[in-house]
KESE-950323 format. One record per residue (C-alpha): residue number from 1; residue in three letters; x, y, z. Coordinates in steps of 0.1 Angstrom, whole numbers. Layout:
N
seq = NUM | type = ALA | X = X | Y = Y | Z = Z $
...
END
This chain:
352
seq = 1 | type = MET | X = 205 | Y = -315 | Z = -811 $
seq = 2 | type = ASN | X = 245 | Y = -317 | Z = -829 $
seq = 3 | type = GLN | X = 263 | Y = -346 | Z = -816 $
seq = 4 | type = PRO | X = 295 | Y = -338 | Z = -794 $
seq = 5 | type = ASP | X = 326 | Y = -338 | Z = -807 $
seq = 6 | type = ASN | X = 336 | Y = -367 | Z = -780 $
seq = 7 | type = PHE | X = 309 | Y = -388 | Z = -779 $
seq = 8 | type = PRO | X = 312 | Y = -397 | Z = -815 $
seq = 9 | type = SER | X = 274 | Y = -416 | Z = -832 $
seq = 10 | type = LEU | X = 284 | Y = -453 | Z = -842 $
seq = 11 | type = GLY | X = 254 | Y = -461 | Z = -858 $
seq = 12 | type = SER | X = 223 | Y = -479 | Z = -849 $
seq = 13 | type = VAL | X = 203 | Y = -511 | Z = -846 $
seq = 14 | type = ARG | X = 167 | Y = -519 | Z = -856 $
seq = 15 | type = THR | X = 152 | Y = -536 | Z = -833 $
seq = 16 | type = GLY | X = 114 | Y = -548 | Z = -827 $
seq = 17 | type = LEU | X = 85 | Y = -527 | Z = -819 $
seq = 18 | type = GLY | X = 92 | Y = -500 | Z = -784 $
seq = 19 | type = PRO | X = 126 | Y = -513 | Z = -771 $
seq = 20 | type = GLU | X = 133 | Y = -510 | Z = -735 $
seq = 21 | type = SER | X = 158 | Y = -527 | Z = -709 $
seq = 22 | type = ILE | X = 191 | Y = -538 | Z = -725 $
seq = 23 | type = ASP | X = 220 | Y = -561 | Z = -716 $
seq = 24 | type = LEU | X = 252 | Y = -572 | Z = -733 $
seq = 25 | type = ASP | X = 273 | Y = -600 | Z = -734 $
seq = 26 | type = PRO | X = 307 | Y = -584 | Z = -742 $
seq = 27 | type = ALA | X = 326 | Y = -615 | Z = -743 $
seq = 28 | type = GLY | X = 298 | Y = -632 | Z = -772 $
seq = 29 | type = ARG | X = 296 | Y = -596 | Z = -787 $
seq = 30 | type = ARG | X = 259 | Y = -599 | Z = -785 $
seq = 31 | type = GLY | X = 234 | Y = -577 | Z = -768 $
seq = 32 | type = PHE | X = 200 | Y = -582 | Z = -759 $
seq = 33 | type = VAL | X = 171 | Y = -559 | Z = -759 $
seq = 34 | type = CYS | X = 133 | Y = -562 | Z = -751 $
seq = 35 | type = CYS | X = 108 | Y = -550 | Z = -771 $
seq = 36 | type = PRO | X = 72 | Y = -549 | Z = -752 $
seq = 37 | type = ARG | X = 55 | Y = -539 | Z = -783 $
seq = 38 | type = SER | X = 62 | Y = -570 | Z = -805 $
seq = 39 | type = ASN | X = 64 | Y = -591 | Z = -773 $
seq = 40 | type = SER | X = 101 | Y = -602 | Z = -784 $
seq = 41 | type = VAL | X = 135 | Y = -597 | Z = -777 $
seq = 42 | type = THR | X = 159 | Y = -586 | Z = -804 $
seq = 43 | type = PHE | X = 196 | Y = -602 | Z = -803 $
seq = 44 | type = PHE | X = 221 | Y = -581 | Z = -822 $
seq = 45 | type = ASN | X = 258 | Y = -580 | Z = -827 $
seq = 46 | type = MET | X = 273 | Y = -554 | Z = -805 $
seq = 47 | type = ASP | X = 304 | Y = -546 | Z = -832 $
seq = 48 | type = SER | X = 282 | Y = -549 | Z = -869 $
seq = 49 | type = LEU | X = 253 | Y = -537 | Z = -850 $
seq = 50 | type = GLU | X = 231 | Y = -557 | Z = -872 $
seq = 51 | type = ALA | X = 201 | Y = -574 | Z = -856 $
seq = 52 | type = VAL | X = 204 | Y = -613 | Z = -854 $
seq = 53 | type = GLY | X = 170 | Y = -625 | Z = -847 $
seq = 54 | type = ASP | X = 139 | Y = -619 | Z = -827 $
seq = 55 | type = VAL | X = 128 | Y = -641 | Z = -801 $
seq = 56 | type = PRO | X = 89 | Y = -647 | Z = -790 $
seq = 57 | type = VAL | X = 82 | Y = -644 | Z = -750 $
seq = 58 | type = GLY | X = 52 | Y = -632 | Z = -732 $
seq = 59 | type = LYS | X = 35 | Y = -601 | Z = -732 $
seq = 60 | type = GLU | X = 46 | Y = -569 | Z = -727 $
seq = 61 | type = PRO | X = 87 | Y = -576 | Z = -717 $
seq = 62 | type = ILE | X = 100 | Y = -546 | Z = -704 $
seq = 63 | type = ALA | X = 129 | Y = -560 | Z = -681 $
seq = 64 | type = LEU | X = 156 | Y = -584 | Z = -688 $
seq = 65 | type = THR | X = 190 | Y = -593 | Z = -675 $
seq = 66 | type = TYR | X = 215 | Y = -619 | Z = -694 $
seq = 67 | type = ASP | X = 226 | Y = -648 | Z = -671 $
seq = 68 | type = ARG | X = 268 | Y = -653 | Z = -680 $
seq = 69 | type = GLN | X = 273 | Y = -685 | Z = -665 $
seq = 70 | type = SER | X = 244 | Y = -703 | Z = -677 $
seq = 71 | type = ASN | X = 243 | Y = -682 | Z = -707 $
seq = 72 | type = ARG | X = 204 | Y = -673 | Z = -704 $
seq = 73 | type = VAL | X = 184 | Y = -644 | Z = -707 $
seq = 74 | type = PHE | X = 156 | Y = -638 | Z = -683 $
seq = 75 | type = THR | X = 129 | Y = -616 | Z = -693 $
seq = 76 | type = THR | X = 101 | Y = -596 | Z = -674 $
seq = 77 | type = ASP | X = 68 | Y = -607 | Z = -693 $
seq = 78 | type = ALA | X = 43 | Y = -575 | Z = -679 $
seq = 79 | type = ARG | X = 9 | Y = -585 | Z = -691 $
seq = 80 | type = SER | X = 20 | Y = -621 | Z = -685 $
seq = 81 | type = ALA | X = 29 | Y = -620 | Z = -653 $
seq = 82 | type = THR | X = 58 | Y = -642 | Z = -664 $
seq = 83 | type = VAL | X = 95 | Y = -645 | Z = -666 $
seq = 84 | type = THR | X = 105 | Y = -661 | Z = -697 $
seq = 85 | type = VAL | X = 141 | Y = -679 | Z = -700 $
seq = 86 | type = ILE | X = 161 | Y = -678 | Z = -732 $
seq = 87 | type = ASP | X = 188 | Y = -703 | Z = -739 $
seq = 88 | type = ALA | X = 208 | Y = -669 | Z = -759 $
seq = 89 | type = ASP | X = 231 | Y = -696 | Z = -780 $
seq = 90 | type = ALA | X = 198 | Y = -713 | Z = -794 $
seq = 91 | type = MET | X = 177 | Y = -681 | Z = -794 $
seq = 92 | type = LYS | X = 148 | Y = -699 | Z = -782 $
seq = 93 | type = PRO | X = 123 | Y = -703 | Z = -756 $
seq = 94 | type = ILE | X = 133 | Y = -726 | Z = -732 $
seq = 95 | type = LYS | X = 110 | Y = -722 | Z = -698 $
seq = 96 | type = THR | X = 84 | Y = -697 | Z = -683 $
seq = 97 | type = ILE | X = 82 | Y = -692 | Z = -649 $
seq = 98 | type = PRO | X = 52 | Y = -678 | Z = -635 $
seq = 99 | type = VAL | X = 54 | Y = -649 | Z = -610 $
seq = 100 | type = GLU | X = 36 | Y = -621 | Z = -596 $
seq = 101 | type = LEU | X = 14 | Y = -593 | Z = -611 $
seq = 102 | type = TYR | X = 32 | Y = -569 | Z = -635 $
seq = 103 | type = PRO | X = 67 | Y = -576 | Z = -635 $
seq = 104 | type = ALA | X = 90 | Y = -551 | Z = -645 $
seq = 105 | type = GLY | X = 126 | Y = -554 | Z = -633 $
seq = 106 | type = ALA | X = 150 | Y = -579 | Z = -634 $
seq = 107 | type = THR | X = 189 | Y = -584 | Z = -625 $
seq = 108 | type = CYS | X = 211 | Y = -613 | Z = -616 $
seq = 109 | type = TYR | X = 228 | Y = -618 | Z = -588 $
seq = 110 | type = PRO | X = 257 | Y = -643 | Z = -604 $
seq = 111 | type = GLN | X = 277 | Y = -654 | Z = -567 $
seq = 112 | type = ARG | X = 242 | Y = -660 | Z = -554 $
seq = 113 | type = ARG | X = 230 | Y = -680 | Z = -585 $
seq = 114 | type = LYS | X = 197 | Y = -655 | Z = -582 $
seq = 115 | type = ILE | X = 172 | Y = -638 | Z = -606 $
seq = 116 | type = TYR | X = 156 | Y = -608 | Z = -591 $
seq = 117 | type = VAL | X = 124 | Y = -597 | Z = -607 $
seq = 118 | type = GLY | X = 103 | Y = -567 | Z = -591 $
seq = 119 | type = ASN | X = 68 | Y = -572 | Z = -594 $
seq = 120 | type = THR | X = 52 | Y = -532 | Z = -600 $
seq = 121 | type = GLY | X = 15 | Y = -545 | Z = -596 $
seq = 122 | type = SER | X = 20 | Y = -567 | Z = -565 $
seq = 123 | type = GLY | X = 50 | Y = -545 | Z = -547 $
seq = 124 | type = THR | X = 69 | Y = -578 | Z = -543 $
seq = 125 | type = VAL | X = 100 | Y = -594 | Z = -554 $
seq = 126 | type = SER | X = 99 | Y = -629 | Z = -565 $
seq = 127 | type = ILE | X = 135 | Y = -644 | Z = -563 $
seq = 128 | type = ILE | X = 143 | Y = -673 | Z = -590 $
seq = 129 | type = ASP | X = 174 | Y = -699 | Z = -590 $
seq = 130 | type = ALA | X = 192 | Y = -691 | Z = -619 $
seq = 131 | type = ASP | X = 199 | Y = -726 | Z = -625 $
seq = 132 | type = THR | X = 168 | Y = -748 | Z = -617 $
seq = 133 | type = MET | X = 150 | Y = -716 | Z = -631 $
seq = 134 | type = ASP | X = 127 | Y = -722 | Z = -600 $
seq = 135 | type = VAL | X = 110 | Y = -693 | Z = -580 $
seq = 136 | type = VAL | X = 125 | Y = -698 | Z = -546 $
seq = 137 | type = ASN | X = 110 | Y = -669 | Z = -528 $
seq = 138 | type = THR | X = 89 | Y = -638 | Z = -525 $
seq = 139 | type = VAL | X = 96 | Y = -606 | Z = -501 $
seq = 140 | type = PRO | X = 78 | Y = -580 | Z = -500 $
seq = 141 | type = ALA | X = 89 | Y = -542 | Z = -510 $
seq = 142 | type = ARG | X = 65 | Y = -516 | Z = -518 $
seq = 143 | type = ARG | X = 43 | Y = -502 | Z = -540 $
seq = 144 | type = ALA | X = 57 | Y = -499 | Z = -578 $
seq = 145 | type = ALA | X = 86 | Y = -521 | Z = -570 $
seq = 146 | type = GLY | X = 104 | Y = -525 | Z = -601 $
seq = 147 | type = SER | X = 140 | Y = -516 | Z = -607 $
seq = 148 | type = LEU | X = 168 | Y = -538 | Z = -593 $
seq = 149 | type = ALA | X = 207 | Y = -535 | Z = -588 $
seq = 150 | type = VAL | X = 233 | Y = -558 | Z = -562 $
seq = 151 | type = ASP | X = 256 | Y = -547 | Z = -540 $
seq = 152 | type = THR | X = 283 | Y = -579 | Z = -539 $
seq = 153 | type = ILE | X = 306 | Y = -560 | Z = -515 $
seq = 154 | type = ARG | X = 274 | Y = -559 | Z = -484 $
seq = 155 | type = ASP | X = 260 | Y = -589 | Z = -497 $
seq = 156 | type = LEU | X = 226 | Y = -566 | Z = -507 $
seq = 157 | type = VAL | X = 199 | Y = -560 | Z = -534 $
seq = 158 | type = TYR | X = 181 | Y = -527 | Z = -538 $
seq = 159 | type = CYS | X = 147 | Y = -523 | Z = -554 $
seq = 160 | type = ALA | X = 134 | Y = -492 | Z = -562 $
seq = 161 | type = ASN | X = 99 | Y = -487 | Z = -554 $
seq = 162 | type = PHE | X = 83 | Y = -460 | Z = -583 $
seq = 163 | type = GLY | X = 49 | Y = -455 | Z = -563 $
seq = 164 | type = ASP | X = 64 | Y = -453 | Z = -529 $
seq = 165 | type = ALA | X = 93 | Y = -427 | Z = -534 $
seq = 166 | type = SER | X = 119 | Y = -454 | Z = -516 $
seq = 167 | type = VAL | X = 145 | Y = -481 | Z = -521 $
seq = 168 | type = THR | X = 139 | Y = -515 | Z = -504 $
seq = 169 | type = ILE | X = 173 | Y = -532 | Z = -490 $
seq = 170 | type = ILE | X = 173 | Y = -571 | Z = -493 $
seq = 171 | type = ASP | X = 198 | Y = -589 | Z = -478 $
seq = 172 | type = GLY | X = 215 | Y = -615 | Z = -506 $
seq = 173 | type = ALA | X = 217 | Y = -642 | Z = -483 $
seq = 174 | type = THR | X = 185 | Y = -649 | Z = -465 $
seq = 175 | type = ASN | X = 162 | Y = -635 | Z = -488 $
seq = 176 | type = GLU | X = 148 | Y = -610 | Z = -462 $
seq = 177 | type = PRO | X = 139 | Y = -576 | Z = -462 $
seq = 178 | type = LEU | X = 157 | Y = -550 | Z = -445 $
seq = 179 | type = GLY | X = 140 | Y = -520 | Z = -444 $
seq = 180 | type = GLU | X = 139 | Y = -491 | Z = -468 $
seq = 181 | type = ILE | X = 160 | Y = -458 | Z = -478 $
seq = 182 | type = ALA | X = 139 | Y = -427 | Z = -486 $
seq = 183 | type = VAL | X = 145 | Y = -411 | Z = -521 $
seq = 184 | type = ASP | X = 129 | Y = -387 | Z = -543 $
seq = 185 | type = TYR | X = 95 | Y = -393 | Z = -561 $
seq = 186 | type = ALA | X = 94 | Y = -424 | Z = -590 $
seq = 187 | type = PRO | X = 126 | Y = -437 | Z = -589 $
seq = 188 | type = CYS | X = 125 | Y = -456 | Z = -620 $
seq = 189 | type = LYS | X = 163 | Y = -470 | Z = -620 $
seq = 190 | type = ILE | X = 190 | Y = -476 | Z = -596 $
seq = 191 | type = VAL | X = 227 | Y = -487 | Z = -601 $
seq = 192 | type = VAL | X = 253 | Y = -497 | Z = -575 $
seq = 193 | type = ASP | X = 286 | Y = -484 | Z = -577 $
seq = 194 | type = GLY | X = 298 | Y = -511 | Z = -543 $
seq = 195 | type = PRO | X = 334 | Y = -503 | Z = -542 $
seq = 196 | type = ARG | X = 324 | Y = -464 | Z = -533 $
seq = 197 | type = ALA | X = 294 | Y = -478 | Z = -516 $
seq = 198 | type = ARG | X = 274 | Y = -452 | Z = -536 $
seq = 199 | type = ALA | X = 238 | Y = -461 | Z = -552 $
seq = 200 | type = TYR | X = 225 | Y = -437 | Z = -579 $
seq = 201 | type = VAL | X = 190 | Y = -434 | Z = -584 $
seq = 202 | type = ALA | X = 171 | Y = -420 | Z = -614 $
seq = 203 | type = GLY | X = 138 | Y = -398 | Z = -610 $
seq = 204 | type = SER | X = 118 | Y = -399 | Z = -638 $
seq = 205 | type = LEU | X = 90 | Y = -374 | Z = -621 $
seq = 206 | type = SER | X = 115 | Y = -347 | Z = -606 $
seq = 207 | type = SER | X = 144 | Y = -350 | Z = -631 $
seq = 208 | type = ILE | X = 170 | Y = -357 | Z = -606 $
seq = 209 | type = VAL | X = 193 | Y = -381 | Z = -605 $
seq = 210 | type = THR | X = 196 | Y = -389 | Z = -560 $
seq = 211 | type = ILE | X = 229 | Y = -401 | Z = -544 $
seq = 212 | type = ILE | X = 228 | Y = -429 | Z = -519 $
seq = 213 | type = ASP | X = 256 | Y = -438 | Z = -491 $
seq = 214 | type = LEU | X = 251 | Y = -473 | Z = -488 $
seq = 215 | type = GLU | X = 272 | Y = -478 | Z = -459 $
seq = 216 | type = LYS | X = 245 | Y = -450 | Z = -439 $
seq = 217 | type = ARG | X = 219 | Y = -459 | Z = -462 $
seq = 218 | type = THR | X = 204 | Y = -426 | Z = -468 $
seq = 219 | type = ALA | X = 204 | Y = -400 | Z = -495 $
seq = 220 | type = ILE | X = 229 | Y = -376 | Z = -495 $
seq = 221 | type = GLY | X = 225 | Y = -352 | Z = -524 $
seq = 222 | type = THR | X = 208 | Y = -352 | Z = -557 $
seq = 223 | type = ILE | X = 219 | Y = -338 | Z = -593 $
seq = 224 | type = PRO | X = 195 | Y = -322 | Z = -615 $
seq = 225 | type = VAL | X = 192 | Y = -335 | Z = -654 $
seq = 226 | type = GLU | X = 172 | Y = -330 | Z = -680 $
seq = 227 | type = ARG | X = 137 | Y = -344 | Z = -685 $
seq = 228 | type = ALA | X = 120 | Y = -378 | Z = -672 $
seq = 229 | type = PRO | X = 156 | Y = -398 | Z = -666 $
seq = 230 | type = VAL | X = 144 | Y = -435 | Z = -668 $
seq = 231 | type = GLY | X = 175 | Y = -455 | Z = -676 $
seq = 232 | type = MET | X = 209 | Y = -457 | Z = -657 $
seq = 233 | type = ALA | X = 246 | Y = -469 | Z = -662 $
seq = 234 | type = LEU | X = 278 | Y = -466 | Z = -649 $
seq = 235 | type = GLY | X = 307 | Y = -460 | Z = -670 $
seq = 236 | type = ARG | X = 344 | Y = -476 | Z = -667 $
seq = 237 | type = GLY | X = 357 | Y = -477 | Z = -631 $
seq = 238 | type = GLY | X = 321 | Y = -462 | Z = -624 $
seq = 239 | type = ASP | X = 336 | Y = -425 | Z = -629 $
seq = 240 | type = ARG | X = 311 | Y = -416 | Z = -651 $
seq = 241 | type = ILE | X = 271 | Y = -419 | Z = -647 $
seq = 242 | type = TYR | X = 246 | Y = -425 | Z = -676 $
seq = 243 | type = ALA | X = 211 | Y = -413 | Z = -672 $
seq = 244 | type = VAL | X = 188 | Y = -417 | Z = -701 $
seq = 245 | type = ASN | X = 164 | Y = -387 | Z = -704 $
seq = 246 | type = ARG | X = 136 | Y = -401 | Z = -722 $
seq = 247 | type = GLY | X = 113 | Y = -369 | Z = -725 $
seq = 248 | type = VAL | X = 139 | Y = -353 | Z = -745 $
seq = 249 | type = GLY | X = 162 | Y = -378 | Z = -765 $
seq = 250 | type = THR | X = 193 | Y = -375 | Z = -748 $
seq = 251 | type = VAL | X = 215 | Y = -391 | Z = -723 $
seq = 252 | type = SER | X = 234 | Y = -371 | Z = -692 $
seq = 253 | type = VAL | X = 270 | Y = -376 | Z = -688 $
seq = 254 | type = ILE | X = 278 | Y = -367 | Z = -648 $
seq = 255 | type = ASP | X = 312 | Y = -367 | Z = -634 $
seq = 256 | type = ARG | X = 311 | Y = -390 | Z = -605 $
seq = 257 | type = GLU | X = 333 | Y = -372 | Z = -588 $
seq = 258 | type = SER | X = 318 | Y = -335 | Z = -586 $
seq = 259 | type = SER | X = 284 | Y = -348 | Z = -592 $
seq = 260 | type = LYS | X = 281 | Y = -323 | Z = -621 $
seq = 261 | type = GLU | X = 261 | Y = -331 | Z = -654 $
seq = 262 | type = TRP | X = 293 | Y = -328 | Z = -678 $
seq = 263 | type = ALA | X = 276 | Y = -334 | Z = -712 $
seq = 264 | type = ARG | X = 238 | Y = -345 | Z = -730 $
seq = 265 | type = VAL | X = 243 | Y = -367 | Z = -762 $
seq = 266 | type = PRO | X = 213 | Y = -368 | Z = -781 $
seq = 267 | type = VAL | X = 198 | Y = -403 | Z = -792 $
seq = 268 | type = GLY | X = 167 | Y = -418 | Z = -810 $
seq = 269 | type = CYS | X = 134 | Y = -410 | Z = -795 $
seq = 270 | type = ALA | X = 120 | Y = -414 | Z = -761 $
seq = 271 | type = PRO | X = 152 | Y = -435 | Z = -746 $
seq = 272 | type = GLY | X = 142 | Y = -458 | Z = -720 $
seq = 273 | type = ASP | X = 175 | Y = -478 | Z = -711 $
seq = 274 | type = LEU | X = 213 | Y = -484 | Z = -718 $
seq = 275 | type = SER | X = 242 | Y = -506 | Z = -710 $
seq = 276 | type = VAL | X = 280 | Y = -498 | Z = -713 $
seq = 277 | type = ASP | X = 306 | Y = -521 | Z = -727 $
seq = 278 | type = GLN | X = 334 | Y = -514 | Z = -702 $
seq = 279 | type = ALA | X = 360 | Y = -523 | Z = -720 $
seq = 280 | type = THR | X = 356 | Y = -498 | Z = -756 $
seq = 281 | type = GLY | X = 335 | Y = -473 | Z = -735 $
seq = 282 | type = THR | X = 306 | Y = -479 | Z = -760 $
seq = 283 | type = LEU | X = 271 | Y = -469 | Z = -749 $
seq = 284 | type = TYR | X = 239 | Y = -489 | Z = -762 $
seq = 285 | type = VAL | X = 208 | Y = -469 | Z = -757 $
seq = 286 | type = SER | X = 173 | Y = -486 | Z = -764 $
seq = 287 | type = ASP | X = 150 | Y = -460 | Z = -781 $
seq = 288 | type = ALA | X = 114 | Y = -471 | Z = -774 $
seq = 289 | type = ALA | X = 94 | Y = -445 | Z = -799 $
seq = 290 | type = SER | X = 126 | Y = -449 | Z = -828 $
seq = 291 | type = ASN | X = 126 | Y = -489 | Z = -828 $
seq = 292 | type = THR | X = 165 | Y = -485 | Z = -830 $
seq = 293 | type = VAL | X = 194 | Y = -493 | Z = -805 $
seq = 294 | type = SER | X = 215 | Y = -462 | Z = -808 $
seq = 295 | type = VAL | X = 257 | Y = -468 | Z = -801 $
seq = 296 | type = PHE | X = 282 | Y = -440 | Z = -792 $
seq = 297 | type = GLN | X = 313 | Y = -438 | Z = -774 $
seq = 298 | type = ASP | X = 323 | Y = -416 | Z = -747 $
seq = 299 | type = ARG | X = 355 | Y = -398 | Z = -755 $
seq = 300 | type = LEU | X = 353 | Y = -373 | Z = -733 $
seq = 301 | type = ASP | X = 388 | Y = -375 | Z = -706 $
seq = 302 | type = HIS | X = 380 | Y = -339 | Z = -689 $
seq = 303 | type = ARG | X = 361 | Y = -314 | Z = -675 $
seq = 304 | type = PRO | X = 344 | Y = -297 | Z = -705 $
seq = 305 | type = LYS | X = 350 | Y = -258 | Z = -706 $
seq = 306 | type = ASN | X = 312 | Y = -252 | Z = -704 $
seq = 307 | type = LEU | X = 285 | Y = -274 | Z = -688 $
seq = 308 | type = PRO | X = 252 | Y = -278 | Z = -700 $
seq = 309 | type = ARG | X = 227 | Y = -252 | Z = -681 $
seq = 310 | type = ASP | X = 195 | Y = -269 | Z = -665 $
seq = 311 | type = THR | X = 166 | Y = -267 | Z = -687 $
seq = 312 | type = ARG | X = 137 | Y = -283 | Z = -661 $
seq = 313 | type = HIS | X = 107 | Y = -261 | Z = -657 $
seq = 314 | type = PRO | X = 106 | Y = -244 | Z = -625 $
seq = 315 | type = LEU | X = 79 | Y = -264 | Z = -612 $
seq = 316 | type = VAL | X = 96 | Y = -298 | Z = -618 $
seq = 317 | type = GLY | X = 96 | Y = -312 | Z = -584 $
seq = 318 | type = LYS | X = 74 | Y = -287 | Z = -569 $
seq = 319 | type = PRO | X = 42 | Y = -304 | Z = -553 $
seq = 320 | type = LEU | X = 8 | Y = -303 | Z = -577 $
seq = 321 | type = PRO | X = -16 | Y = -270 | Z = -574 $
seq = 322 | type = ASP | X = -50 | Y = -279 | Z = -565 $
seq = 323 | type = PHE | X = -71 | Y = -290 | Z = -594 $
seq = 324 | type = ALA | X = -105 | Y = -315 | Z = -600 $
seq = 325 | type = LEU | X = -103 | Y = -341 | Z = -630 $
seq = 326 | type = PRO | X = -132 | Y = -361 | Z = -637 $
seq = 327 | type = GLU | X = -129 | Y = -397 | Z = -635 $
seq = 328 | type = ALA | X = -131 | Y = -416 | Z = -671 $
seq = 329 | type = THR | X = -158 | Y = -445 | Z = -663 $
seq = 330 | type = THR | X = -180 | Y = -426 | Z = -642 $
seq = 331 | type = GLY | X = -179 | Y = -386 | Z = -650 $
seq = 332 | type = GLU | X = -174 | Y = -381 | Z = -611 $
seq = 333 | type = GLU | X = -151 | Y = -346 | Z = -604 $
seq = 334 | type = ARG | X = -120 | Y = -359 | Z = -583 $
seq = 335 | type = THR | X = -97 | Y = -334 | Z = -563 $
seq = 336 | type = LYS | X = -61 | Y = -338 | Z = -560 $
seq = 337 | type = ALA | X = -67 | Y = -347 | Z = -525 $
seq = 338 | type = GLU | X = -89 | Y = -382 | Z = -537 $
seq = 339 | type = TRP | X = -65 | Y = -390 | Z = -570 $
seq = 340 | type = GLN | X = -29 | Y = -386 | Z = -544 $
seq = 341 | type = GLY | X = -53 | Y = -411 | Z = -524 $
seq = 342 | type = LYS | X = -58 | Y = -439 | Z = -552 $
seq = 343 | type = PRO | X = -30 | Y = -467 | Z = -555 $
seq = 344 | type = TYR | X = -25 | Y = -466 | Z = -588 $
seq = 345 | type = ILE | X = 0 | Y = -478 | Z = -606 $
seq = 346 | type = ILE | X = 16 | Y = -454 | Z = -639 $
seq = 347 | type = ASN | X = 28 | Y = -479 | Z = -663 $
seq = 348 | type = PHE | X = 55 | Y = -451 | Z = -670 $
seq = 349 | type = PHE | X = 67 | Y = -470 | Z = -702 $
seq = 350 | type = ALA | X = 36 | Y = -475 | Z = -720 $
seq = 351 | type = SER | X = 29 | Y = -437 | Z = -716 $
seq = 352 | type = TRP | X = 49 | Y = -423 | Z = -741 $
END
């Protein structure tokens, strides 16, 4: 796929192995990306696109979040069931915080001085004091709790539950769960546009982005994208929504007002996440199978003449047909109903 004219590539950054979650410090011109297969976080310069160091953390760091006030990076170390805290200037770990099973999502709520961690294996959310670096609460969510996003306007936090086709709502002040919003199955990433009362959820197995009305607390529509969207971010002013399509190595560029996919930008292999420099419109995309961060700019200022066509297979999003498969350990044949009834958690990131 050729690079679209309105999305020029600026190059790439070499990282550790299997880069996933990414965050930026635009003021300091630094980026941070988790590398689960090398158990490290790569720090890089946002302008020179050079890696400046790799910081060792726990086993299989999948998600991270940067707290600008404390100048610390918090990583979720899935197989260690810990959060590692890194001093971003010293580029050294300063604390390891035990959480619950298989933490795979993280976000920072600066105004509340809280870090939220989605514990996929426990179906819970750990809440960490960003200053003392201690767990202050653990909140029940639903099966395979993961990606989190903050709505400062309504003082709420949202957790996408990969195994439950739902989003849990958490009160930012009291830490109390307030119920769930139903979405399509396998929600992998959630982002919030608070001023417009909207949230967007990447449905990784149905290849759609679900639109949520935050006032009504209900899904109000979907946007088809390419195969297996797992990462998302909002563009400048919230006018663009970006979805990372892991299955085809592209980023979908979605116009917020029309809810239409306007373009697809090629990046590296098996991209997992992205972050946007809001000042320049530059996107940084982690490419898990390329061990790189792809960097490009969004210079599109109007609706393209030709929009991308829907390339999804007609069975995407449809119920599975009846089938039977043997268990790997016992060899016993199980039907579709039996497999669906088992509380399996899919390690979506490690499966590519």
